[in-house]
PDB file as gemmi writes it, atoms N, CA and C in Angstrom:
CRYST1    1.000    1.000    1.000  90.00  90.00  90.00 P 1                      
ATOM      1  N   MET A   1      84.616 115.938  77.999  1.00  0.00           N  
ATOM      2  CA  MET A   1      84.714 115.223  79.236  1.00  0.00           C  
ATOM      3  C   MET A   1      85.694 114.071  79.069  1.00  0.00           C  
ATOM      4  N   GLY A   2      86.795 114.175  79.782  1.00  0.00           N  
ATOM      5  CA  GLY A   2      87.878 113.206  79.663  1.00  0.00           C  
ATOM      6  C   GLY A   2      87.565 111.888  80.308  1.00  0.00           C  
ATOM      7  N   GLY A   3      88.566 111.331  80.946  1.00  0.00           N  
ATOM      8  CA  GLY A   3      88.442 110.026  81.568  1.00  0.00           C  
ATOM      9  C   GLY A   3      87.677 110.057  82.868  1.00  0.00           C  
ATOM     10  N   ARG A   4      87.595 108.920  83.443  1.00  0.00           N  
ATOM     11  CA  ARG A   4      86.881 108.749  84.703  1.00  0.00           C  
ATOM     12  C   ARG A   4      87.695 109.304  85.868  1.00  0.00           C  
ATOM     13  N   VAL A   5      87.029 109.949  86.804  1.00  0.00           N  
ATOM     14  CA  VAL A   5      87.695 110.499  87.985  1.00  0.00           C  
ATOM     15  C   VAL A   5      87.600 109.484  89.114  1.00  0.00           C  
ATOM     16  N   SER A   6      88.730 109.189  89.735  1.00  0.00           N  
ATOM     17  CA  SER A   6      88.761 108.242  90.838  1.00  0.00           C  
ATOM     18  C   SER A   6      88.186 108.878  92.099  1.00  0.00           C  
ATOM     19  N   ALA A   7      87.262 108.174  92.736  1.00  0.00           N  
ATOM     20  CA  ALA A   7      86.663 108.667  93.973  1.00  0.00           C  
ATOM     21  C   ALA A   7      86.373 107.478  94.874  1.00  0.00           C  
ATOM     22  N   GLY A   8      86.216 107.759  96.141  1.00  0.00           N  
ATOM     23  CA  GLY A   8      85.909 106.710  97.094  1.00  0.00           C  
ATOM     24  C   GLY A   8      85.933 107.274  98.496  1.00  0.00           C  
ATOM     25  N   PHE A   9      86.224 106.413  99.478  1.00  0.00           N  
ATOM     26  CA  PHE A   9      86.277 106.882 100.860  1.00  0.00           C  
ATOM     27  C   PHE A   9      87.157 105.965 101.691  1.00  0.00           C  
ATOM     28  N   SER A  10      87.724 106.530 102.740  1.00  0.00           N  
ATOM     29  CA  SER A  10      88.494 105.772 103.722  1.00  0.00           C  
ATOM     30  C   SER A  10      87.627 105.565 104.953  1.00  0.00           C  
ATOM     31  N   VAL A  11      87.761 104.411 105.572  1.00  0.00           N  
ATOM     32  CA  VAL A  11      87.014 104.094 106.791  1.00  0.00           C  
ATOM     33  C   VAL A  11      88.012 103.949 107.936  1.00  0.00           C  
ATOM     34  N   TYR A  12      87.705 104.591 109.048  1.00  0.00           N  
ATOM     35  CA  TYR A  12      88.537 104.531 110.249  1.00  0.00           C  
ATOM     36  C   TYR A  12      87.728 103.943 111.392  1.00  0.00           C  
ATOM     37  N   ARG A  13      88.350 103.036 112.154  1.00  0.00           N  
ATOM     38  CA  ARG A  13      87.736 102.505 113.388  1.00  0.00           C  
ATOM     39  C   ARG A  13      88.676 102.839 114.526  1.00  0.00           C  
ATOM     40  N   GLU A  14      88.153 103.453 115.565  1.00  0.00           N  
ATOM     41  CA  GLU A  14      88.948 103.843 116.734  1.00  0.00           C  
ATOM     42  C   GLU A  14      90.146 104.699 116.314  1.00  0.00           C  
ATOM     43  N   GLY A  15      89.986 105.510 115.276  1.00  0.00           N  
ATOM     44  CA  GLY A  15      91.043 106.403 114.827  1.00  0.00           C  
ATOM     45  C   GLY A  15      92.087 105.784 113.913  1.00  0.00           C  
ATOM     46  N   ARG A  16      91.945 104.496 113.621  1.00  0.00           N  
ATOM     47  CA  ARG A  16      92.917 103.806 112.757  1.00  0.00           C  
ATOM     48  C   ARG A  16      92.269 103.449 111.423  1.00  0.00           C  
ATOM     49  N   PRO A  17      92.999 103.609 110.323  1.00  0.00           N  
ATOM     50  CA  PRO A  17      92.420 103.248 109.020  1.00  0.00           C  
ATOM     51  C   PRO A  17      92.217 101.738 108.903  1.00  0.00           C  
ATOM     52  N   ILE A  18      91.042 101.348 108.412  1.00  0.00           N  
ATOM     53  CA  ILE A  18      90.765  99.926 108.224  1.00  0.00           C  
ATOM     54  C   ILE A  18      90.426  99.585 106.781  1.00  0.00           C  
ATOM     55  N   ALA A  19      90.073 100.591 105.966  1.00  0.00           N  
ATOM     56  CA  ALA A  19      89.739 100.301 104.572  1.00  0.00           C  
ATOM     57  C   ALA A  19      89.792 101.573 103.734  1.00  0.00           C  
ATOM     58  N   ALA A  20      90.180 101.402 102.484  1.00  0.00           N  
ATOM     59  CA  ALA A  20      90.061 102.454 101.471  1.00  0.00           C  
ATOM     60  C   ALA A  20      89.173 101.863 100.382  1.00  0.00           C  
ATOM     61  N   VAL A  21      87.984 102.397 100.235  1.00  0.00           N  
ATOM     62  CA  VAL A  21      86.991 101.845  99.316  1.00  0.00           C  
ATOM     63  C   VAL A  21      86.923 102.721  98.070  1.00  0.00           C  
ATOM     64  N   THR A  22      87.232 102.145  96.916  1.00  0.00           N  
ATOM     65  CA  THR A  22      87.196 102.913  95.668  1.00  0.00           C  
ATOM     66  C   THR A  22      86.328 102.265  94.604  1.00  0.00           C  
ATOM     67  N   ASP A  23      85.733 101.108  94.934  1.00  0.00           N  
ATOM     68  CA  ASP A  23      84.937 100.399  93.936  1.00  0.00           C  
ATOM     69  C   ASP A  23      83.507 100.118  94.389  1.00  0.00           C  
ATOM     70  N   SER A  24      83.063 100.813  95.437  1.00  0.00           N  
ATOM     71  CA  SER A  24      81.737 100.568  95.996  1.00  0.00           C  
ATOM     72  C   SER A  24      81.250 101.812  96.735  1.00  0.00           C  
ATOM     73  N   THR A  25      80.001 101.800  97.121  1.00  0.00           N  
ATOM     74  CA  THR A  25      79.470 102.896  97.939  1.00  0.00           C  
ATOM     75  C   THR A  25      79.180 102.436  99.362  1.00  0.00           C  
ATOM     76  N   THR A  26      79.550 101.184  99.672  1.00  0.00           N  
ATOM     77  CA  THR A  26      79.316 100.648 101.009  1.00  0.00           C  
ATOM     78  C   THR A  26      80.551  99.895 101.502  1.00  0.00           C  
ATOM     79  N   TYR A  27      80.600  99.708 102.810  1.00  0.00           N  
ATOM     80  CA  TYR A  27      81.658  98.901 103.418  1.00  0.00           C  
ATOM     81  C   TYR A  27      81.047  98.152 104.588  1.00  0.00           C  
ATOM     82  N   LEU A  28      81.234  96.841 104.650  1.00  0.00           N  
ATOM     83  CA  LEU A  28      80.746  96.011 105.741  1.00  0.00           C  
ATOM     84  C   LEU A  28      81.920  95.656 106.635  1.00  0.00           C  
ATOM     85  N   GLU A  29      81.847  96.033 107.893  1.00  0.00           N  
ATOM     86  CA  GLU A  29      82.934  95.807 108.848  1.00  0.00           C  
ATOM     87  C   GLU A  29      82.670  94.532 109.628  1.00  0.00           C  
ATOM     88  N   PRO A  30      83.456  93.475 109.385  1.00  0.00           N  
ATOM     89  CA  PRO A  30      83.217  92.208 110.078  1.00  0.00           C  
ATOM     90  C   PRO A  30      83.567  92.236 111.558  1.00  0.00           C  
ATOM     91  N   ALA A  31      84.410  93.166 112.002  1.00  0.00           N  
ATOM     92  CA  ALA A  31      84.833  93.218 113.401  1.00  0.00           C  
ATOM     93  C   ALA A  31      84.036  94.238 114.211  1.00  0.00           C  
ATOM     94  N   ASP A  32      82.873  94.633 113.731  1.00  0.00           N  
ATOM     95  CA  ASP A  32      82.063  95.654 114.401  1.00  0.00           C  
ATOM     96  C   ASP A  32      81.583  95.175 115.770  1.00  0.00           C  
ATOM     97  N   THR A  33      81.614  96.098 116.732  1.00  0.00           N  
ATOM     98  CA  THR A  33      81.024  95.860 118.047  1.00  0.00           C  
ATOM     99  C   THR A  33      80.183  97.091 118.376  1.00  0.00           C  
ATOM    100  N   PRO A  34      79.225  96.980 119.287  1.00  0.00           N  
ATOM    101  CA  PRO A  34      78.400  98.144 119.624  1.00  0.00           C  
ATOM    102  C   PRO A  34      79.206  99.336 120.143  1.00  0.00           C  
ATOM    103  N   ALA A  35      80.375  99.089 120.709  1.00  0.00           N  
ATOM    104  CA  ALA A  35      81.182 100.168 121.274  1.00  0.00           C  
ATOM    105  C   ALA A  35      82.174 100.765 120.268  1.00  0.00           C  
ATOM    106  N   SER A  36      82.325 100.154 119.101  1.00  0.00           N  
ATOM    107  CA  SER A  36      83.280 100.653 118.101  1.00  0.00           C  
ATOM    108  C   SER A  36      82.851 102.018 117.579  1.00  0.00           C  
ATOM    109  N   THR A  37      83.827 102.892 117.367  1.00  0.00           N  
ATOM    110  CA  THR A  37      83.525 104.188 116.751  1.00  0.00           C  
ATOM    111  C   THR A  37      84.178 104.248 115.381  1.00  0.00           C  
ATOM    112  N   TYR A  38      83.490 104.914 114.456  1.00  0.00           N  
ATOM    113  CA  TYR A  38      83.926 104.972 113.068  1.00  0.00           C  
ATOM    114  C   TYR A  38      83.926 106.402 112.558  1.00  0.00           C  
ATOM    115  N   ALA A  39      84.785 106.650 111.584  1.00  0.00           N  
ATOM    116  CA  ALA A  39      84.807 107.917 110.860  1.00  0.00           C  
ATOM    117  C   ALA A  39      85.038 107.585 109.387  1.00  0.00           C  
ATOM    118  N   VAL A  40      84.594 108.472 108.518  1.00  0.00           N  
ATOM    119  CA  VAL A  40      84.736 108.281 107.079  1.00  0.00           C  
ATOM    120  C   VAL A  40      85.343 109.544 106.488  1.00  0.00           C  
ATOM    121  N   ALA A  41      86.261 109.375 105.529  1.00  0.00           N  
ATOM    122  CA  ALA A  41      86.878 110.514 104.847  1.00  0.00           C  
ATOM    123  C   ALA A  41      86.757 110.305 103.339  1.00  0.00           C  
ATOM    124  N   PRO A  42      86.362 111.318 102.601  1.00  0.00           N  
ATOM    125  CA  PRO A  42      86.255 111.170 101.150  1.00  0.00           C  
ATOM    126  C   PRO A  42      87.632 111.089 100.492  1.00  0.00           C  
ATOM    127  N   ILE A  43      87.690 110.372  99.386  1.00  0.00           N  
ATOM    128  CA  ILE A  43      88.884 110.332  98.542  1.00  0.00           C  
ATOM    129  C   ILE A  43      88.458 110.811  97.163  1.00  0.00           C  
ATOM    130  N   ALA A  44      89.066 111.864  96.682  1.00  0.00           N  
ATOM    131  CA  ALA A  44      88.760 112.389  95.349  1.00  0.00           C  
ATOM    132  C   ALA A  44      90.059 112.777  94.660  1.00  0.00           C  
ATOM    133  N   ARG A  45      90.195 112.338  93.430  1.00  0.00           N  
ATOM    134  CA  ARG A  45      91.405 112.617  92.645  1.00  0.00           C  
ATOM    135  C   ARG A  45      92.673 112.192  93.380  1.00  0.00           C  
ATOM    136  N   GLY A  46      92.576 111.084  94.109  1.00  0.00           N  
ATOM    137  CA  GLY A  46      93.733 110.533  94.786  1.00  0.00           C  
ATOM    138  C   GLY A  46      94.105 111.172  96.108  1.00  0.00           C  
ATOM    139  N   LYS A  47      93.310 112.127  96.576  1.00  0.00           N  
ATOM    140  CA  LYS A  47      93.618 112.803  97.846  1.00  0.00           C  
ATOM    141  C   LYS A  47      92.478 112.613  98.834  1.00  0.00           C  
ATOM    142  N   GLU A  48      92.870 112.350 100.080  1.00  0.00           N  
ATOM    143  CA  GLU A  48      91.866 112.170 101.128  1.00  0.00           C  
ATOM    144  C   GLU A  48      91.459 113.513 101.710  1.00  0.00           C  
ATOM    145  N   GLY A  49      90.157 113.696 101.886  1.00  0.00           N  
ATOM    146  CA  GLY A  49      89.635 114.921 102.484  1.00  0.00           C  
ATOM    147  C   GLY A  49      89.462 114.785 103.985  1.00  0.00           C  
ATOM    148  N   ARG A  50      88.829 115.756 104.568  1.00  0.00           N  
ATOM    149  CA  ARG A  50      88.594 115.776 106.019  1.00  0.00           C  
ATOM    150  C   ARG A  50      87.567 114.719 106.405  1.00  0.00           C  
ATOM    151  N   SER A  51      87.835 114.018 107.497  1.00  0.00           N  
ATOM    152  CA  SER A  51      86.933 112.944 107.923  1.00  0.00           C  
ATOM    153  C   SER A  51      85.760 113.494 108.724  1.00  0.00           C  
ATOM    154  N   THR A  52      84.739 112.654 108.806  1.00  0.00           N  
ATOM    155  CA  THR A  52      83.583 112.962 109.643  1.00  0.00           C  
ATOM    156  C   THR A  52      83.988 112.794 111.103  1.00  0.00           C  
ATOM    157  N   PRO A  53      83.239 113.360 112.037  1.00  0.00           N  
ATOM    158  CA  PRO A  53      83.507 113.071 113.451  1.00  0.00           C  
ATOM    159  C   PRO A  53      83.272 111.571 113.727  1.00  0.00           C  
ATOM    160  N   ALA A  54      84.084 110.987 114.578  1.00  0.00           N  
ATOM    161  CA  ALA A  54      83.913 109.568 114.916  1.00  0.00           C  
ATOM    162  C   ALA A  54      82.632 109.379 115.706  1.00  0.00           C  
ATOM    163  N   ARG A  55      81.946 108.258 115.420  1.00  0.00           N  
ATOM    164  CA  ARG A  55      80.721 107.962 116.158  1.00  0.00           C  
ATOM    165  C   ARG A  55      80.467 106.476 116.178  1.00  0.00           C  
ATOM    166  N   ALA A  56      79.766 106.025 117.185  1.00  0.00           N  
ATOM    167  CA  ALA A  56      79.381 104.617 117.294  1.00  0.00           C  
ATOM    168  C   ALA A  56      78.158 104.382 116.415  1.00  0.00           C  
ATOM    169  N   LEU A  57      78.101 103.248 115.757  1.00  0.00           N  
ATOM    170  CA  LEU A  57      76.986 102.949 114.870  1.00  0.00           C  
ATOM    171  C   LEU A  57      76.045 101.913 115.447  1.00  0.00           C  
ATOM    172  N   GLY A  58      76.461 101.256 116.520  1.00  0.00           N  
ATOM    173  CA  GLY A  58      75.684 100.157 117.086  1.00  0.00           C  
ATOM    174  C   GLY A  58      74.601 100.585 118.003  1.00  0.00           C  
TER     175      GLY A  58                                                      
END                                                                             
């Protein structure tokens, strides 16, 4: 088993990227509103995968 594999996720709000998280399993969005919609896409081995459907969290 070689080195560590880089993994994480990208966060999108209203279809625009707002964060690429590679050092945590959570992301706190300071600009959140009840009407905001979010999507998340996995990042593995430096490549972004398919995102989740956008949805409101509030």
